[in-house]
N, C-alpha and C positions, 0 to 999 in steps of 0.2 A: 273509921277509916278502913277501905279496905284492905285483906291481906293478901290479896291474889299477887301473881306476879304481871309485870305489863303486857307480856305474851299473852296470858290468861284471859285477861281483859281484851285484848285487841284480836282473838283468836280468827273469828269472821274478816276483821279486815287482812289479815295477814294471809290466810287461806284464800284471800281474793286472788284472781288470776292478774288482776291489774295491778299489784302490789308486787309479781315477780320484777325482778330487774330486766328490763328489757333485750339485753345481750345475751340472758338465760333461757328466755322465755319462747319454747320453739313454737308453740302456737303461732304467737305473734309475729315470728321471725318468717313462719311458712305460709301466711296468710296472703291473700292477694293485693293488699295495699303494698307490702312488703317486696314486690318483685324485682323491683329497680334494686333494690339492697341486696337482693340475693346475687343479683346480674354483677355488681362490685363485687361480692364475696367473691364469686367464680372467677373473676378476672385477676383480682389482688390476689387470693391464695397463691395461683399456677405461679401469676407474676413474680414474687417475692422467692418462691422455692426457684425459679430459673435463673433469676438474679443471683440469690447465694451460690449456685453453680457455674457462675460467669460465663453462662452460653448468651453469645451475642448473635448468633445466626443458626439455623439450621437446614437441613435437607427431607425436604417432608419426601414421605414414602405413602402411594397410597397402592389399594389392589385388595381382591375379593377375600373377606375372611373364609371361604370355603374352600380355598387351595391346599393343598393337604402333601407334606413331602414325600408323603405314598399315594398319593392321588392318582386317578385314571389318564391318560391320554398326556397333555403339556403341562398339568399341577406340576410333577415334581421337577420339570426343567426349569419353570418357572418359581417354586419355593428355594430351589438351588439358587438360582442368579439373583433373587432377592434379597437371599440370605448373602450370597458374596457382594452385592453392591453395599450393603451396608456395611461389610469387614474393608473393601477398599474403599471407599469413605470413610470409614472413621480413622483408616490408619494415615489419610493423605490429606485429609479435610481440613487438619487442626483440634478435633474432639479431643484427642489426647492433650492438650495444652490446659490451659486451667490452674496452674501451679503459680503461688502467691497471688491471686488475683487475676493474670492476665484471662483475657477471654476465650474463649472456645467457639471456633467456627464450624457451622456445616454439622451439626451434631444431627445425627438421625433423629428423627419426629415421625412418629407414626400413630394412628387408631388407636394402638395399644391393646388390640383384639388378635384374633387368632389368622392364618393364613398366611399371605402377605407382609401383610404387617409385623406377625412374628418372626416370620422369614428376616426381614429386614434389624428387628431389633435383636435378632439372634444373630447376626452378622457382626452388629456393633460389639457384640461380649464377646466373640472371638477376638474381635484386635483388642478387647481391652479397653473399650471406650464408654463413658456412659449415652444412654438413650433415653428416649420421650415419648412414654405411653398417653396419648390423650384419649382415654378410654370415656364413652358416652352410657348413661343408664337408659336402658331398652327394657319393653314389657317382659320381653325372654332374653334376662340379665347376661349382659356379656362382661365375662369373666376379665380382668387381663393376663396377658400373657407371662409367661417364667422369665422374660428376656430384657423387657425393659427395667431401667435400673428403678428400684422400688421408690425411693425418694425424688423420682422424675415422671414417677406413674399417678397419673391424676383422673379423677373420674368427675365429670360435669353431667347437669341436668338439663343446660339448655343448649341445645344444636348449636346458634348464631354465636354463642361464647367460645366452644369449642373450635368451632373453623376460626374464628376471630384470631385466638392462639396457634393454632394452626400455620395463618398463612403471617402473621405480622413479624415474626422474625426470619420466614423463608425466603434463601437467597436460591433455591431452584425446587422444582416437582419432578418426581420421578412415577410413572403412575404404572403400575403392572397390571393386566387383566383382572377387570371387577364388573358388577352390575350396576344396579341403579345410586348403590350409596356411593362408590368410585365414580360414576359419571356424575354425582351430587359436587361431590368435591373438584373434581377436574373442570367440570363447567364454571364453577365460582369462580374460580382460581382466572381462568381464560377470561371470565368476562370482566373482572377486577383490573386486570391486565390490558382487555381491547376497550374498556372505556377510559382508560387512567385513572381510577381509583386508586392503583396500587401501582409500584413499580412494576416494570417487565423482570420476569425473571423464568430462567431458562426450566423449559418444561419439555421432557424425555417422555414417550409414551412406548413403553416395553412390549416388544413382540408387534414389530409390523404387520403382520401377516391377520394376527387376533384384529389389532385396531381398524384397519382398513375393512377389512370384513364387517365387522361391526357398526361403524359410523362413516359416512361417504364424507367427509368433510369438502372434498372439490366442489361434490356436487351444492353442497351449501352457499359456495361465492359462484357457480356457474346461475346459480337460479337468485344471485344478489342479495340474498339474505347476510353475507358476510362480505366483506372488501378481501379481495384478493390478497393483498398481504396479510391478511388476519390468518391464511397458513404459514406465516413465516412466527407465530405463536409459539410452534412446539414443533419438535423434532422425534424419528424414531428410532430405537435400539432394538438390537434383536442378541445381546449379551451384555452382563454386569461392565465390563470394561467399557465396553462401547459405549454405552449410558456415562459413565464416569469420563469419560474423553470429551465427549459432548459437551457435558459440564466445563470441564475444566476448559474447554475452546471459546466458550461464551463466557465466560471469565467468573465462574464459582471461586478461583482463588484468590481475586482480587481484593484487596484490603476494605474492608467495611466499617464508615464512621457513622457516628459516632462509638467511641468505646463504652462499655461500661463501667461506670462511677457508682 
């Protein structure tokens, strides 16, 4: 009879990657066939945290990561107004609720990075309210800004799952000046609303002069590329208070059902 311990006899088997517990096998979890599982994990992790914080609805704020508080031109104004909007929305929209399991509504949600996103998260912090940062892993790593609530600061690998979380609780969208990334998010929400794949929510483009100089929406209608009524999917605002007033006029404070259970 051998005096060796069982683990010594089966050392090669135990060392084999196939013997690892699947949930603890990083090589397996990061393999190509497990892409669907990783999608599910990215959905479920954020979903559980948002439910724990009783977050029923959000106001999504997009805008350039390049905007700086002390930046040139209009940047200082854009930053300040994004911060002020985050504060006004958080004070008046229901983000300060959530006591004893009551739902929080209209919680500021951003892409979690710097610039206009940072400013909106910072405004929520000024109001003493939680806010969300949905960060994305990029080749040149994007670090989270320091103003989103730590427990509500997420990082995604998949743009599609990040977009889903940004859209699925949104009661409104406020879009500050930005570039390709901002256009991507804006036109995604516009397309979902136009095609009826998602409920229509108020969309406010901040700084009318900027947006009218960058995108000629009227020309799209004139050339028949969109219906004239598609121009009603959004409106413009030139101050944080005006943006909030537009959202209130369009029902952002109306009750939302069902409640989180």
